[in-house]
PDB file with one MODEL, atoms N, CA, C and O in Angstrom:
MODEL        1
ATOM      1  N   UNK A   1     -16.126  32.374  -3.289  1.00  0.00           N
ATOM      2  CA  UNK A   1     -15.059  31.521  -2.150  1.00  0.00           C
ATOM      3  C   UNK A   1     -13.825  32.743  -2.514  1.00  0.00           C
ATOM      4  O   UNK A   1     -13.820  33.376  -3.570  1.00  0.00           O
ATOM      5  N   UNK A   2     -13.208  32.848  -1.847  1.00  0.00           N
ATOM      6  CA  UNK A   2     -11.600  33.576  -0.881  1.00  0.00           C
ATOM      7  C   UNK A   2     -10.714  32.991  -1.316  1.00  0.00           C
ATOM      8  O   UNK A   2     -10.608  31.799  -1.026  1.00  0.00           O
ATOM      9  N   UNK A   3      -9.721  33.644  -2.202  1.00  0.00           N
ATOM     10  CA  UNK A   3      -7.969  33.149  -2.379  1.00  0.00           C
ATOM     11  C   UNK A   3      -7.610  32.130  -1.174  1.00  0.00           C
ATOM     12  O   UNK A   3      -6.791  31.337  -1.640  1.00  0.00           O
ATOM     13  N   UNK A   4      -7.881  31.813   0.197  1.00  0.00           N
ATOM     14  CA  UNK A   4      -7.541  30.805   0.870  1.00  0.00           C
ATOM     15  C   UNK A   4      -8.279  29.922   0.687  1.00  0.00           C
ATOM     16  O   UNK A   4      -7.834  28.778   0.774  1.00  0.00           O
ATOM     17  N   UNK A   5      -9.621  30.131   0.379  1.00  0.00           N
ATOM     18  CA  UNK A   5     -10.180  28.744  -0.373  1.00  0.00           C
ATOM     19  C   UNK A   5      -9.300  28.001  -1.490  1.00  0.00           C
ATOM     20  O   UNK A   5      -8.734  26.910  -1.552  1.00  0.00           O
ATOM     21  N   UNK A   6      -9.473  29.283  -2.479  1.00  0.00           N
ATOM     22  CA  UNK A   6      -8.982  29.159  -3.833  1.00  0.00           C
ATOM     23  C   UNK A   6      -7.780  27.808  -3.664  1.00  0.00           C
ATOM     24  O   UNK A   6      -7.763  26.920  -4.516  1.00  0.00           O
ATOM     25  N   UNK A   7      -6.920  27.790  -2.609  1.00  0.00           N
ATOM     26  CA  UNK A   7      -5.174  28.260  -2.865  1.00  0.00           C
ATOM     27  C   UNK A   7      -5.115  26.544  -1.909  1.00  0.00           C
ATOM     28  O   UNK A   7      -4.403  25.557  -2.094  1.00  0.00           O
ATOM     29  N   UNK A   8      -6.055  26.786  -1.035  1.00  0.00           N
ATOM     30  CA  UNK A   8      -6.284  25.281  -0.206  1.00  0.00           C
ATOM     31  C   UNK A   8      -6.769  24.140  -1.084  1.00  0.00           C
ATOM     32  O   UNK A   8      -6.272  23.025  -0.927  1.00  0.00           O
ATOM     33  N   UNK A   9      -8.254  24.469  -2.528  1.00  0.00           N
ATOM     34  CA  UNK A   9      -8.958  23.907  -3.007  1.00  0.00           C
ATOM     35  C   UNK A   9      -7.184  23.018  -3.972  1.00  0.00           C
ATOM     36  O   UNK A   9      -6.976  21.807  -3.902  1.00  0.00           O
ATOM     37  N   UNK A  10      -6.588  23.633  -4.447  1.00  0.00           N
ATOM     38  CA  UNK A  10      -5.596  23.648  -4.997  1.00  0.00           C
ATOM     39  C   UNK A  10      -4.943  22.644  -4.727  1.00  0.00           C
ATOM     40  O   UNK A  10      -4.727  21.673  -5.453  1.00  0.00           O
ATOM     41  N   UNK A  11      -4.456  22.918  -3.221  1.00  0.00           N
ATOM     42  CA  UNK A  11      -3.168  22.463  -2.704  1.00  0.00           C
ATOM     43  C   UNK A  11      -4.150  20.751  -2.443  1.00  0.00           C
ATOM     44  O   UNK A  11      -3.367  19.866  -2.100  1.00  0.00           O
ATOM     45  N   UNK A  12      -5.229  20.396  -2.530  1.00  0.00           N
ATOM     46  CA  UNK A  12      -6.004  18.873  -1.969  1.00  0.00           C
ATOM     47  C   UNK A  12      -5.473  18.815  -3.296  1.00  0.00           C
ATOM     48  O   UNK A  12      -4.481  18.091  -3.383  1.00  0.00           O
ATOM     49  N   UNK A  13      -5.883  19.421  -4.460  1.00  0.00           N
ATOM     50  CA  UNK A  13      -5.838  18.503  -5.735  1.00  0.00           C
ATOM     51  C   UNK A  13      -4.372  17.710  -6.125  1.00  0.00           C
ATOM     52  O   UNK A  13      -3.944  16.632  -6.538  1.00  0.00           O
ATOM     53  N   UNK A  14      -3.919  19.102  -5.667  1.00  0.00           N
ATOM     54  CA  UNK A  14      -2.304  18.082  -5.833  1.00  0.00           C
ATOM     55  C   UNK A  14      -1.743  17.590  -5.323  1.00  0.00           C
ATOM     56  O   UNK A  14      -0.596  17.293  -5.657  1.00  0.00           O
ATOM     57  N   UNK A  15      -2.580  17.106  -3.718  1.00  0.00           N
ATOM     58  CA  UNK A  15      -2.194  15.984  -2.716  1.00  0.00           C
ATOM     59  C   UNK A  15      -2.764  14.855  -3.778  1.00  0.00           C
ATOM     60  O   UNK A  15      -2.060  13.926  -4.175  1.00  0.00           O
ATOM     61  N   UNK A  16      -3.827  15.012  -4.093  1.00  0.00           N
ATOM     62  CA  UNK A  16      -4.940  13.639  -4.379  1.00  0.00           C
ATOM     63  C   UNK A  16      -3.515  13.534  -5.342  1.00  0.00           C
ATOM     64  O   UNK A  16      -2.533  13.124  -4.723  1.00  0.00           O
ATOM     65  N   UNK A  17      -3.304  13.869  -6.821  1.00  0.00           N
ATOM     66  CA  UNK A  17      -2.807  13.815  -7.551  1.00  0.00           C
ATOM     67  C   UNK A  17      -1.595  13.189  -7.228  1.00  0.00           C
ATOM     68  O   UNK A  17      -1.282  12.406  -8.125  1.00  0.00           O
ATOM     69  N   UNK A  18      -0.809  13.218  -6.329  1.00  0.00           N
ATOM     70  CA  UNK A  18       0.387  12.780  -5.832  1.00  0.00           C
ATOM     71  C   UNK A  18       0.329  11.245  -5.475  1.00  0.00           C
ATOM     72  O   UNK A  18       1.179  10.402  -5.761  1.00  0.00           O
ATOM     73  N   UNK A  19      -1.307  10.987  -4.523  1.00  0.00           N
ATOM     74  CA  UNK A  19      -0.953   9.633  -4.085  1.00  0.00           C
ATOM     75  C   UNK A  19      -1.534   8.669  -4.694  1.00  0.00           C
ATOM     76  O   UNK A  19      -1.649   7.492  -4.352  1.00  0.00           O
ATOM     77  N   UNK A  20      -1.889   9.191  -5.586  1.00  0.00           N
ATOM     78  CA  UNK A  20      -2.736   8.181  -6.660  1.00  0.00           C
ATOM     79  C   UNK A  20      -2.218   7.065  -6.988  1.00  0.00           C
ATOM     80  O   UNK A  20      -3.080   6.527  -7.684  1.00  0.00           O
ATOM     81  N   UNK A  21      -1.282   6.344  -6.910  1.00  0.00           N
ATOM     82  CA  UNK A  21      -0.780   5.138  -6.326  1.00  0.00           C
ATOM     83  C   UNK A  21      -0.858   4.485  -5.406  1.00  0.00           C
ATOM     84  O   UNK A  21      -0.619   4.930  -4.283  1.00  0.00           O
ATOM     85  N   UNK A  22      -1.309   2.913  -5.694  1.00  0.00           N
ATOM     86  CA  UNK A  22      -0.960   1.981  -4.623  1.00  0.00           C
ATOM     87  C   UNK A  22      -0.319   0.396  -4.592  1.00  0.00           C
ATOM     88  O   UNK A  22       0.091  -0.177  -5.602  1.00  0.00           O
ATOM     89  N   UNK A  23      -0.319   0.108  -3.916  1.00  0.00           N
ATOM     90  CA  UNK A  23       0.349  -1.227  -3.520  1.00  0.00           C
ATOM     91  C   UNK A  23      -0.973  -2.033  -3.378  1.00  0.00           C
ATOM     92  O   UNK A  23      -1.834  -1.482  -2.691  1.00  0.00           O
ATOM     93  N   UNK A  24      -1.353  -3.537  -4.039  1.00  0.00           N
ATOM     94  CA  UNK A  24      -1.885  -4.299  -4.112  1.00  0.00           C
ATOM     95  C   UNK A  24      -1.413  -5.120  -4.108  1.00  0.00           C
ATOM     96  O   UNK A  24      -0.625  -5.317  -5.033  1.00  0.00           O
ATOM     97  N   UNK A  25      -1.667  -6.660  -2.538  1.00  0.00           N
ATOM     98  CA  UNK A  25      -0.846  -7.316  -2.677  1.00  0.00           C
ATOM     99  C   UNK A  25      -2.162  -8.445  -2.618  1.00  0.00           C
ATOM    100  O   UNK A  25      -3.110  -8.372  -1.836  1.00  0.00           O
ATOM    101  N   UNK A  26      -1.875  -9.843  -4.001  1.00  0.00           N
ATOM    102  CA  UNK A  26      -3.078 -10.926  -3.977  1.00  0.00           C
ATOM    103  C   UNK A  26      -2.480 -11.896  -3.068  1.00  0.00           C
ATOM    104  O   UNK A  26      -1.363 -12.005  -2.563  1.00  0.00           O
ATOM    105  N   UNK A  27      -3.481 -12.519  -3.016  1.00  0.00           N
ATOM    106  CA  UNK A  27      -3.177 -13.752  -2.441  1.00  0.00           C
ATOM    107  C   UNK A  27      -2.332 -15.161  -3.694  1.00  0.00           C
ATOM    108  O   UNK A  27      -2.283 -15.393  -4.902  1.00  0.00           O
ATOM    109  N   UNK A  28      -1.864 -15.696  -2.511  1.00  0.00           N
ATOM    110  CA  UNK A  28      -1.382 -16.784  -3.069  1.00  0.00           C
ATOM    111  C   UNK A  28      -0.855 -17.915  -2.452  1.00  0.00           C
ATOM    112  O   UNK A  28       0.123 -17.741  -1.726  1.00  0.00           O
ATOM    113  N   UNK A  29      -1.309 -19.059  -2.593  1.00  0.00           N
ATOM    114  CA  UNK A  29      -0.801 -20.415  -1.989  1.00  0.00           C
ATOM    115  C   UNK A  29       0.319 -21.187  -1.336  1.00  0.00           C
ATOM    116  O   UNK A  29       0.451 -22.365  -1.005  1.00  0.00           O
ATOM    117  N   UNK A  30       1.293 -19.810  -1.247  1.00  0.00           N
ATOM    118  CA  UNK A  30       3.131 -20.251  -0.926  1.00  0.00           C
ATOM    119  C   UNK A  30       3.350 -19.667   0.865  1.00  0.00           C
ATOM    120  O   UNK A  30       3.336 -20.292   1.925  1.00  0.00           O
ATOM    121  N   UNK A  31       3.541 -18.197   0.542  1.00  0.00           N
ATOM    122  CA  UNK A  31       3.622 -17.650   2.069  1.00  0.00           C
ATOM    123  C   UNK A  31       2.457 -17.439   3.216  1.00  0.00           C
ATOM    124  O   UNK A  31       1.270 -17.118   3.150  1.00  0.00           O
ATOM    125  N   UNK A  32       3.567 -17.851   4.565  1.00  0.00           N
ATOM    126  CA  UNK A  32       2.462 -17.965   5.442  1.00  0.00           C
ATOM    127  C   UNK A  32       1.711 -16.897   6.071  1.00  0.00           C
ATOM    128  O   UNK A  32       2.372 -15.881   6.280  1.00  0.00           O
ATOM    129  N   UNK A  33       0.366 -16.870   6.462  1.00  0.00           N
ATOM    130  CA  UNK A  33       0.170 -15.594   7.553  1.00  0.00           C
ATOM    131  C   UNK A  33       1.412 -14.844   7.882  1.00  0.00           C
ATOM    132  O   UNK A  33       1.802 -13.799   7.360  1.00  0.00           O
ATOM    133  N   UNK A  34       1.850 -15.384   8.620  1.00  0.00           N
ATOM    134  CA  UNK A  34       3.619 -14.901   9.495  1.00  0.00           C
ATOM    135  C   UNK A  34       3.897 -14.089   8.967  1.00  0.00           C
ATOM    136  O   UNK A  34       3.714 -12.894   9.199  1.00  0.00           O
ATOM    137  N   UNK A  35       4.612 -14.817   7.791  1.00  0.00           N
ATOM    138  CA  UNK A  35       5.740 -13.932   6.587  1.00  0.00           C
ATOM    139  C   UNK A  35       5.096 -12.811   5.758  1.00  0.00           C
ATOM    140  O   UNK A  35       5.745 -11.955   5.156  1.00  0.00           O
ATOM    141  N   UNK A  36       3.952 -12.886   5.780  1.00  0.00           N
ATOM    142  CA  UNK A  36       3.000 -11.612   5.085  1.00  0.00           C
ATOM    143  C   UNK A  36       2.787 -10.790   6.420  1.00  0.00           C
ATOM    144  O   UNK A  36       2.753  -9.560   6.453  1.00  0.00           O
ATOM    145  N   UNK A  37       2.687 -11.393   7.216  1.00  0.00           N
ATOM    146  CA  UNK A  37       2.846  -9.898   7.887  1.00  0.00           C
ATOM    147  C   UNK A  37       3.922  -9.172   8.952  1.00  0.00           C
ATOM    148  O   UNK A  37       3.925  -8.127   9.602  1.00  0.00           O
ATOM    149  N   UNK A  38       4.598 -10.015   8.816  1.00  0.00           N
ATOM    150  CA  UNK A  38       6.601  -9.421   9.178  1.00  0.00           C
ATOM    151  C   UNK A  38       6.308  -8.500   8.013  1.00  0.00           C
ATOM    152  O   UNK A  38       6.156  -7.280   8.064  1.00  0.00           O
ATOM    153  N   UNK A  39       6.262  -9.168   7.117  1.00  0.00           N
ATOM    154  CA  UNK A  39       7.157  -8.354   5.426  1.00  0.00           C
ATOM    155  C   UNK A  39       6.124  -6.922   5.161  1.00  0.00           C
ATOM    156  O   UNK A  39       6.389  -5.916   4.503  1.00  0.00           O
ATOM    157  N   UNK A  40       4.583  -7.339   6.116  1.00  0.00           N
ATOM    158  CA  UNK A  40       4.078  -5.593   5.452  1.00  0.00           C
ATOM    159  C   UNK A  40       4.506  -4.972   6.754  1.00  0.00           C
ATOM    160  O   UNK A  40       5.249  -4.011   6.557  1.00  0.00           O
ATOM    161  N   UNK A  41       4.323  -5.165   7.729  1.00  0.00           N
ATOM    162  CA  UNK A  41       5.387  -4.542   8.731  1.00  0.00           C
ATOM    163  C   UNK A  41       6.952  -3.860   8.661  1.00  0.00           C
ATOM    164  O   UNK A  41       7.426  -2.905   9.277  1.00  0.00           O
ATOM    165  N   UNK A  42       7.423  -4.588   7.848  1.00  0.00           N
ATOM    166  CA  UNK A  42       8.993  -4.280   7.532  1.00  0.00           C
ATOM    167  C   UNK A  42       8.709  -3.569   6.838  1.00  0.00           C
ATOM    168  O   UNK A  42       8.585  -2.465   7.368  1.00  0.00           O
ATOM    169  N   UNK A  43       8.412  -3.582   5.314  1.00  0.00           N
ATOM    170  CA  UNK A  43       8.466  -3.154   4.362  1.00  0.00           C
ATOM    171  C   UNK A  43       7.396  -1.990   4.426  1.00  0.00           C
ATOM    172  O   UNK A  43       7.907  -0.872   4.360  1.00  0.00           O
ATOM    173  N   UNK A  44       6.313  -2.011   4.515  1.00  0.00           N
ATOM    174  CA  UNK A  44       5.084  -0.923   4.342  1.00  0.00           C
ATOM    175  C   UNK A  44       4.498  -0.493   5.469  1.00  0.00           C
ATOM    176  O   UNK A  44       3.415   0.073   5.615  1.00  0.00           O
ATOM    177  N   UNK A  45       5.788  -0.997   6.715  1.00  0.00           N
ATOM    178  CA  UNK A  45       5.623   0.128   7.446  1.00  0.00           C
ATOM    179  C   UNK A  45       4.215   0.040   8.484  1.00  0.00           C
ATOM    180  O   UNK A  45       4.007   0.861   9.378  1.00  0.00           O
ATOM    181  N   UNK A  46       3.485  -0.896   8.230  1.00  0.00           N
ATOM    182  CA  UNK A  46       2.017  -1.564   9.072  1.00  0.00           C
ATOM    183  C   UNK A  46       2.492  -1.163  10.646  1.00  0.00           C
ATOM    184  O   UNK A  46       3.431  -0.411  10.908  1.00  0.00           O
ATOM    185  N   UNK A  47       1.655  -1.815  11.595  1.00  0.00           N
ATOM    186  CA  UNK A  47       1.436  -1.657  13.040  1.00  0.00           C
ATOM    187  C   UNK A  47       1.330  -3.369  12.897  1.00  0.00           C
ATOM    188  O   UNK A  47       1.962  -3.784  11.925  1.00  0.00           O
ATOM    189  N   UNK A  48       0.853  -4.099  13.452  1.00  0.00           N
ATOM    190  CA  UNK A  48       0.693  -4.654  13.448  1.00  0.00           C
ATOM    191  C   UNK A  48      -0.913  -5.473  13.453  1.00  0.00           C
ATOM    192  O   UNK A  48      -1.144  -6.626  13.088  1.00  0.00           O
ATOM    193  N   UNK A  49      -1.743  -4.603  13.911  1.00  0.00           N
ATOM    194  CA  UNK A  49      -2.767  -4.441  13.279  1.00  0.00           C
ATOM    195  C   UNK A  49      -3.296  -4.356  12.265  1.00  0.00           C
ATOM    196  O   UNK A  49      -4.243  -5.060  11.913  1.00  0.00           O
ATOM    197  N   UNK A  50      -2.505  -3.023  11.283  1.00  0.00           N
ATOM    198  CA  UNK A  50      -3.132  -3.250  10.000  1.00  0.00           C
ATOM    199  C   UNK A  50      -2.186  -4.309   9.244  1.00  0.00           C
ATOM    200  O   UNK A  50      -2.506  -4.683   8.115  1.00  0.00           O
ATOM    201  N   UNK A  51      -1.111  -4.755   9.816  1.00  0.00           N
ATOM    202  CA  UNK A  51      -0.738  -6.065   8.733  1.00  0.00           C
ATOM    203  C   UNK A  51      -1.314  -7.402   8.787  1.00  0.00           C
ATOM    204  O   UNK A  51      -1.038  -8.267   7.956  1.00  0.00           O
ATOM    205  N   UNK A  52      -2.179  -7.586   9.846  1.00  0.00           N
ATOM    206  CA  UNK A  52      -2.398  -8.614  10.312  1.00  0.00           C
ATOM    207  C   UNK A  52      -4.466  -8.707   9.778  1.00  0.00           C
ATOM    208  O   UNK A  52      -5.226  -9.667   9.651  1.00  0.00           O
ATOM    209  N   UNK A  53      -4.627  -7.491   9.645  1.00  0.00           N
ATOM    210  CA  UNK A  53      -6.053  -6.749   8.555  1.00  0.00           C
ATOM    211  C   UNK A  53      -5.891  -6.889   7.458  1.00  0.00           C
ATOM    212  O   UNK A  53      -6.824  -7.280   6.756  1.00  0.00           O
ATOM    213  N   UNK A  54      -4.417  -6.569   6.830  1.00  0.00           N
ATOM    214  CA  UNK A  54      -4.389  -6.702   5.144  1.00  0.00           C
ATOM    215  C   UNK A  54      -4.485  -8.075   4.921  1.00  0.00           C
ATOM    216  O   UNK A  54      -5.381  -8.456   4.167  1.00  0.00           O
ATOM    217  N   UNK A  55      -3.543  -9.104   5.562  1.00  0.00           N
ATOM    218  CA  UNK A  55      -3.238 -10.569   5.563  1.00  0.00           C
ATOM    219  C   UNK A  55      -4.171 -11.260   5.923  1.00  0.00           C
ATOM    220  O   UNK A  55      -4.101 -12.366   5.386  1.00  0.00           O
ATOM    221  N   UNK A  56      -5.523 -11.093   6.959  1.00  0.00           N
ATOM    222  CA  UNK A  56      -6.681 -11.987   6.765  1.00  0.00           C
ATOM    223  C   UNK A  56      -7.391 -11.225   5.236  1.00  0.00           C
ATOM    224  O   UNK A  56      -7.567 -12.233   4.553  1.00  0.00           O
ATOM    225  N   UNK A  57      -7.828 -10.139   4.456  1.00  0.00           N
ATOM    226  CA  UNK A  57      -8.247  -9.364   3.353  1.00  0.00           C
ATOM    227  C   UNK A  57      -7.755  -9.918   2.555  1.00  0.00           C
ATOM    228  O   UNK A  57      -8.574 -10.195   1.679  1.00  0.00           O
ATOM    229  N   UNK A  58      -6.406 -10.405   2.262  1.00  0.00           N
ATOM    230  CA  UNK A  58      -6.108 -10.724   1.099  1.00  0.00           C
ATOM    231  C   UNK A  58      -6.462 -12.543   0.923  1.00  0.00           C
ATOM    232  O   UNK A  58      -6.757 -13.158  -0.101  1.00  0.00           O
ATOM    233  N   UNK A  59      -6.351 -12.879   1.859  1.00  0.00           N
ATOM    234  CA  UNK A  59      -6.886 -14.402   2.155  1.00  0.00           C
ATOM    235  C   UNK A  59      -8.095 -14.956   1.770  1.00  0.00           C
ATOM    236  O   UNK A  59      -8.451 -16.006   1.235  1.00  0.00           O
ATOM    237  N   UNK A  60      -8.564 -14.068   2.145  1.00  0.00           N
ATOM    238  CA  UNK A  60      -9.632 -13.925   1.888  1.00  0.00           C
ATOM    239  C   UNK A  60     -10.949 -13.731   0.772  1.00  0.00           C
ATOM    240  O   UNK A  60     -11.707 -14.587   0.318  1.00  0.00           O
ATOM    241  N   UNK A  61     -10.877 -11.840   0.465  1.00  0.00           N
ATOM    242  CA  UNK A  61     -10.998 -11.570  -0.880  1.00  0.00           C
ATOM    243  C   UNK A  61      -9.518 -12.022  -2.062  1.00  0.00           C
ATOM    244  O   UNK A  61      -9.580 -12.739  -3.061  1.00  0.00           O
ATOM    245  N   UNK A  62      -9.049 -11.748  -1.843  1.00  0.00           N
ATOM    246  CA  UNK A  62      -7.623 -12.690  -2.854  1.00  0.00           C
ATOM    247  C   UNK A  62      -6.844 -10.923  -3.239  1.00  0.00           C
ATOM    248  O   UNK A  62      -5.935 -10.909  -4.070  1.00  0.00           O
ATOM    249  N   UNK A  63      -7.109 -10.099  -2.843  1.00  0.00           N
ATOM    250  CA  UNK A  63      -6.481  -8.847  -3.055  1.00  0.00           C
ATOM    251  C   UNK A  63      -6.487  -8.013  -1.886  1.00  0.00           C
ATOM    252  O   UNK A  63      -7.352  -8.246  -1.041  1.00  0.00           O
ATOM    253  N   UNK A  64      -5.652  -7.062  -1.690  1.00  0.00           N
ATOM    254  CA  UNK A  64      -5.783  -5.830  -0.420  1.00  0.00           C
ATOM    255  C   UNK A  64      -4.716  -4.546  -1.124  1.00  0.00           C
ATOM    256  O   UNK A  64      -3.545  -4.647  -1.490  1.00  0.00           O
ATOM    257  N   UNK A  65      -5.264  -3.835  -1.133  1.00  0.00           N
ATOM    258  CA  UNK A  65      -4.439  -2.488  -1.189  1.00  0.00           C
ATOM    259  C   UNK A  65      -3.757  -2.546   0.840  1.00  0.00           C
ATOM    260  O   UNK A  65      -4.303  -2.547   1.944  1.00  0.00           O
ATOM    261  N   UNK A  66      -2.373  -2.584   0.332  1.00  0.00           N
ATOM    262  CA  UNK A  66      -1.482  -2.682   1.572  1.00  0.00           C
ATOM    263  C   UNK A  66      -0.718  -1.364   2.136  1.00  0.00           C
ATOM    264  O   UNK A  66      -0.309  -1.219   3.288  1.00  0.00           O
ATOM    265  N   UNK A  67      -0.584  -0.113   0.697  1.00  0.00           N
ATOM    266  CA  UNK A  67       0.035   0.922   0.943  1.00  0.00           C
ATOM    267  C   UNK A  67      -0.541   2.218  -0.091  1.00  0.00           C
ATOM    268  O   UNK A  67      -0.751   1.868  -1.253  1.00  0.00           O
ATOM    269  N   UNK A  68      -0.743   3.313   0.161  1.00  0.00           N
ATOM    270  CA  UNK A  68      -0.758   4.398  -0.804  1.00  0.00           C
ATOM    271  C   UNK A  68       0.255   5.223  -0.756  1.00  0.00           C
ATOM    272  O   UNK A  68       0.920   5.031   0.262  1.00  0.00           O
ATOM    273  N   UNK A  69       0.655   6.058  -1.421  1.00  0.00           N
ATOM    274  CA  UNK A  69       1.617   7.054  -1.694  1.00  0.00           C
ATOM    275  C   UNK A  69       1.710   7.571  -3.301  1.00  0.00           C
ATOM    276  O   UNK A  69       0.900   7.608  -4.228  1.00  0.00           O
ATOM    277  N   UNK A  70       3.269   7.988  -3.120  1.00  0.00           N
ATOM    278  CA  UNK A  70       3.642   8.548  -4.991  1.00  0.00           C
ATOM    279  C   UNK A  70       4.523   7.175  -5.198  1.00  0.00           C
ATOM    280  O   UNK A  70       5.425   6.753  -4.474  1.00  0.00           O
ATOM    281  N   UNK A  71       4.094   6.718  -6.171  1.00  0.00           N
ATOM    282  CA  UNK A  71       5.219   6.262  -7.112  1.00  0.00           C
ATOM    283  C   UNK A  71       6.626   6.289  -6.340  1.00  0.00           C
ATOM    284  O   UNK A  71       7.263   5.344  -5.874  1.00  0.00           O
ATOM    285  N   UNK A  72       6.960   7.887  -6.351  1.00  0.00           N
ATOM    286  CA  UNK A  72       8.602   7.378  -5.800  1.00  0.00           C
ATOM    287  C   UNK A  72       8.957   6.969  -4.431  1.00  0.00           C
ATOM    288  O   UNK A  72      10.136   6.711  -4.188  1.00  0.00           O
ATOM    289  N   UNK A  73       7.957   6.875  -3.406  1.00  0.00           N
ATOM    290  CA  UNK A  73       8.207   6.313  -2.033  1.00  0.00           C
ATOM    291  C   UNK A  73       7.145   5.176  -2.363  1.00  0.00           C
ATOM    292  O   UNK A  73       6.664   5.161  -1.230  1.00  0.00           O
ATOM    293  N   UNK A  74       6.499   4.328  -2.961  1.00  0.00           N
ATOM    294  CA  UNK A  74       5.945   3.156  -2.778  1.00  0.00           C
ATOM    295  C   UNK A  74       6.684   1.989  -4.044  1.00  0.00           C
ATOM    296  O   UNK A  74       6.160   0.875  -4.017  1.00  0.00           O
ATOM    297  N   UNK A  75       7.708   2.156  -4.996  1.00  0.00           N
ATOM    298  CA  UNK A  75       8.211   1.516  -5.745  1.00  0.00           C
ATOM    299  C   UNK A  75       8.801   0.464  -5.755  1.00  0.00           C
ATOM    300  O   UNK A  75       8.801  -0.664  -6.248  1.00  0.00           O
ATOM    301  N   UNK A  76       9.609   1.500  -4.686  1.00  0.00           N
ATOM    302  CA  UNK A  76      10.969   0.186  -3.806  1.00  0.00           C
ATOM    303  C   UNK A  76      10.198  -0.417  -2.514  1.00  0.00           C
ATOM    304  O   UNK A  76      10.843  -0.918  -1.594  1.00  0.00           O
ATOM    305  N   UNK A  77       9.269  -0.367  -2.501  1.00  0.00           N
ATOM    306  CA  UNK A  77       8.757  -0.922  -1.612  1.00  0.00           C
ATOM    307  C   UNK A  77       7.622  -2.125  -2.295  1.00  0.00           C
ATOM    308  O   UNK A  77       6.884  -2.848  -1.625  1.00  0.00           O
ATOM    309  N   UNK A  78       7.720  -2.097  -3.678  1.00  0.00           N
ATOM    310  CA  UNK A  78       6.392  -3.025  -4.268  1.00  0.00           C
ATOM    311  C   UNK A  78       7.884  -3.625  -4.924  1.00  0.00           C
ATOM    312  O   UNK A  78       7.792  -4.851  -4.875  1.00  0.00           O
ATOM    313  N   UNK A  79       8.687  -3.388  -5.280  1.00  0.00           N
ATOM    314  CA  UNK A  79      10.138  -4.218  -5.661  1.00  0.00           C
ATOM    315  C   UNK A  79      10.350  -5.025  -4.268  1.00  0.00           C
ATOM    316  O   UNK A  79      10.324  -6.250  -4.392  1.00  0.00           O
ATOM    317  N   UNK A  80      10.486  -4.688  -3.403  1.00  0.00           N
ATOM    318  CA  UNK A  80      10.972  -5.438  -2.087  1.00  0.00           C
ATOM    319  C   UNK A  80       9.699  -6.505  -1.747  1.00  0.00           C
ATOM    320  O   UNK A  80       9.998  -7.650  -1.410  1.00  0.00           O
ATOM    321  N   UNK A  81       8.935  -6.294  -1.798  1.00  0.00           N
ATOM    322  CA  UNK A  81       7.956  -7.164  -1.553  1.00  0.00           C
ATOM    323  C   UNK A  81       8.283  -7.893  -3.294  1.00  0.00           C
ATOM    324  O   UNK A  81       9.419  -8.355  -3.401  1.00  0.00           O
ATOM    325  N   UNK A  82       8.043  -7.922  -3.636  1.00  0.00           N
ATOM    326  CA  UNK A  82       8.094  -9.072  -4.895  1.00  0.00           C
ATOM    327  C   UNK A  82       9.582  -9.539  -4.637  1.00  0.00           C
ATOM    328  O   UNK A  82       9.611 -10.689  -5.075  1.00  0.00           O
ATOM    329  N   UNK A  83      10.519  -9.299  -4.267  1.00  0.00           N
ATOM    330  CA  UNK A  83      11.866  -9.693  -4.321  1.00  0.00           C
ATOM    331  C   UNK A  83      11.978 -10.972  -3.051  1.00  0.00           C
ATOM    332  O   UNK A  83      12.793 -11.861  -3.297  1.00  0.00           O
ATOM    333  N   UNK A  84      11.321 -11.060  -1.949  1.00  0.00           N
ATOM    334  CA  UNK A  84      11.103 -11.427  -0.891  1.00  0.00           C
ATOM    335  C   UNK A  84      10.061 -12.321  -1.857  1.00  0.00           C
ATOM    336  O   UNK A  84      10.435 -13.484  -1.709  1.00  0.00           O
ATOM    337  N   UNK A  85       9.305 -12.306  -2.468  1.00  0.00           N
ATOM    338  CA  UNK A  85       8.459 -13.877  -3.142  1.00  0.00           C
ATOM    339  C   UNK A  85       6.667 -13.498  -2.738  1.00  0.00           C
ATOM    340  O   UNK A  85       5.691 -14.242  -2.829  1.00  0.00           O
ATOM    341  N   UNK A  86       6.725 -12.533  -2.430  1.00  0.00           N
ATOM    342  CA  UNK A  86       4.947 -11.695  -2.024  1.00  0.00           C
ATOM    343  C   UNK A  86       4.460 -11.359  -3.419  1.00  0.00           C
ATOM    344  O   UNK A  86       5.374 -10.841  -4.061  1.00  0.00           O
ATOM    345  N   UNK A  87       3.299 -11.478  -4.130  1.00  0.00           N
ATOM    346  CA  UNK A  87       2.714 -11.566  -5.347  1.00  0.00           C
ATOM    347  C   UNK A  87       1.804  -9.854  -5.407  1.00  0.00           C
ATOM    348  O   UNK A  87       0.596  -9.741  -5.200  1.00  0.00           O
ATOM    349  N   UNK A  88       2.786  -8.641  -5.749  1.00  0.00           N
ATOM    350  CA  UNK A  88       1.943  -7.288  -5.625  1.00  0.00           C
ATOM    351  C   UNK A  88       2.185  -6.716  -6.629  1.00  0.00           C
ATOM    352  O   UNK A  88       2.843  -7.314  -7.480  1.00  0.00           O
ATOM    353  N   UNK A  89       1.747  -5.388  -6.870  1.00  0.00           N
ATOM    354  CA  UNK A  89       2.204  -5.406  -8.001  1.00  0.00           C
ATOM    355  C   UNK A  89       1.588  -3.584  -7.565  1.00  0.00           C
ATOM    356  O   UNK A  89       0.622  -3.430  -6.818  1.00  0.00           O
ATOM    357  N   UNK A  90       2.074  -2.819  -7.961  1.00  0.00           N
ATOM    358  CA  UNK A  90       1.490  -1.362  -8.308  1.00  0.00           C
ATOM    359  C   UNK A  90       0.823  -0.553  -9.149  1.00  0.00           C
ATOM    360  O   UNK A  90       0.871  -0.821 -10.350  1.00  0.00           O
ATOM    361  N   UNK A  91       0.334   0.193  -8.853  1.00  0.00           N
ATOM    362  CA  UNK A  91      -1.315   0.733  -9.667  1.00  0.00           C
ATOM    363  C   UNK A  91      -1.715   1.822  -9.512  1.00  0.00           C
ATOM    364  O   UNK A  91      -2.774   2.171 -10.034  1.00  0.00           O
TER     365      UNK A  91
ENDMDL
END
C-alpha cells in the first residue's frame, strides 16, 4: 500500500469516528404524522420524502435513526426535538 492509500485510509477512519453519533426518534401516542414530518424537515433538514419514510418507520418499528453526524451537530438538533415534544435520544 502506498502513502496515498495509507493517508486515505486514515482519513476514512477519522471520518467514521467523527460521525459515530445518531439521533434515534421513538414512537409515541401523542404527536401526529404531520407534526413529526414537519419537525424532521425543520430540525433535521430532511426532504419531505425522508421525513415521511422515517415517520412511517417510527410508527411501525417503534424507532428510527433520523440523523447521523458529529455530536456537536446533533446535540442541539436532539435538544430541539425534545423541546417540541418528540421522543428522541442521542446515541
